[in-house]
C-alpha positions in Angstrom: -28.8 -76.6 -4.1 -27.7 -73.0 -3.4 -30.8 -69.9 -2.9 -30.1 -66.5 -4.0 -32.3 -63.9 -2.0 -30.9 -61.2 -3.9 -34.5 -60.8 -5.8 -35.9 -60.5 -2.5 -37.7 -56.8 -1.6 -36.9 -56.1 2.0 -39.5 -54.1 2.1 -41.3 -57.2 2.6 -39.2 -59.5 4.3 -42.0 -58.4 8.1 -44.6 -60.0 7.8 -46.6 -57.2 8.4 -46.0 -55.2 5.5 -46.2 -58.4 3.9 -50.1 -58.8 5.1 -50.5 -55.0 4.5 -49.4 -55.3 0.9 -51.3 -58.0 0.7 -54.2 -56.9 2.3 -54.0 -53.7 -0.2 -53.6 -54.7 -3.2 -56.7 -57.3 -3.3 -58.8 -54.2 -1.9 -58.6 -50.7 -3.6 -58.5 -49.4 -0.7 -58.1 -49.9 3.3 -58.0 -47.3 6.3 -55.9 -47.6 9.5 -58.6 -49.3 12.1 -59.5 -51.9 9.6 -55.7 -52.6 8.5 -55.7 -52.1 13.2 -58.0 -54.8 13.8 -57.6 -56.6 10.7 -53.5 -57.4 11.6 -54.4 -57.5 15.2 -51.3 -54.4 15.7 -50.9 -51.2 17.4 -51.3 -48.0 16.4 -47.8 -47.5 17.3 -46.2 -51.2 15.0 -49.7 -50.1 12.7 -48.2 -46.4 12.0 -44.1 -47.9 11.4 -44.8 -50.2 8.7 -47.0 -47.9 7.2 -44.3 -45.1 6.5 -42.6 -47.7 5.8 -44.0 -49.1 2.8 -44.5 -45.0 1.2 -41.6 -44.5 1.9 -40.3 -47.0 -0.4 -43.1 -45.4 -2.7 -45.2 -48.8 -2.2 -48.5 -47.2 -1.3 -50.7 -43.5 -1.4 -52.4 -42.3 2.0 -54.9 -40.3 1.8 -55.9 -38.2 4.3 -60.1 -36.8 4.8 -62.6 -36.2 7.6 -65.5 -38.8 8.4 -67.5 -35.8 9.8 -65.9 -34.8 12.5 -63.8 -37.7 13.1 -60.1 -38.2 11.0 -59.4 -41.0 8.0 -56.6 -42.6 6.6 -57.0 -44.3 3.9 -54.3 -46.2 2.0 -54.3 -47.5 -1.2 -51.3 -49.4 -3.2 -49.4 -48.2 -5.3 -49.0 -49.3 -8.9 -45.4 -49.6 -7.6 -45.8 -50.6 -5.4 -48.0 -54.1 -6.8 -45.4 -54.0 -9.0 -42.9 -54.6 -6.7 -45.0 -57.4 -4.3 -46.2 -59.2 -7.7 -42.1 -59.6 -8.6 -41.4 -60.2 -4.7 -44.7 -63.6 -4.7 -43.0 -64.5 -8.0 -39.4 -64.9 -6.4 -41.1 -67.2 -2.9 -42.5 -69.4 -6.0 -39.7 -69.8 -8.1 -37.4 -70.5 -4.3 -40.8 -72.9 -3.5 -40.3 -74.8 -6.8 -36.4 -75.1 -6.8 -37.0 -76.9 -3.1 -39.1 -79.2 -4.3 -36.7 -80.2 -7.7 
């Protein structure tokens, strides 16, 4: 059986971006340091994947200060949630096809 991957979103091909979106869809928002700790990635690695998701407009960024410390929070955008759910549905379809 031939498997078509045309409906998969390339933005979620990387496991870190997939993990980021999983966290953001499941939570109202998440800050940079908490994401870094949870995903066990470097600052640079996380920043590049967040920038890629931001470029796709799948996440929104809110920068503020807590006292004197900068705090950057990320939220899944409505477009990002929709794209992520579509991607997950395609993964489920692929699994069903393989079982048939």
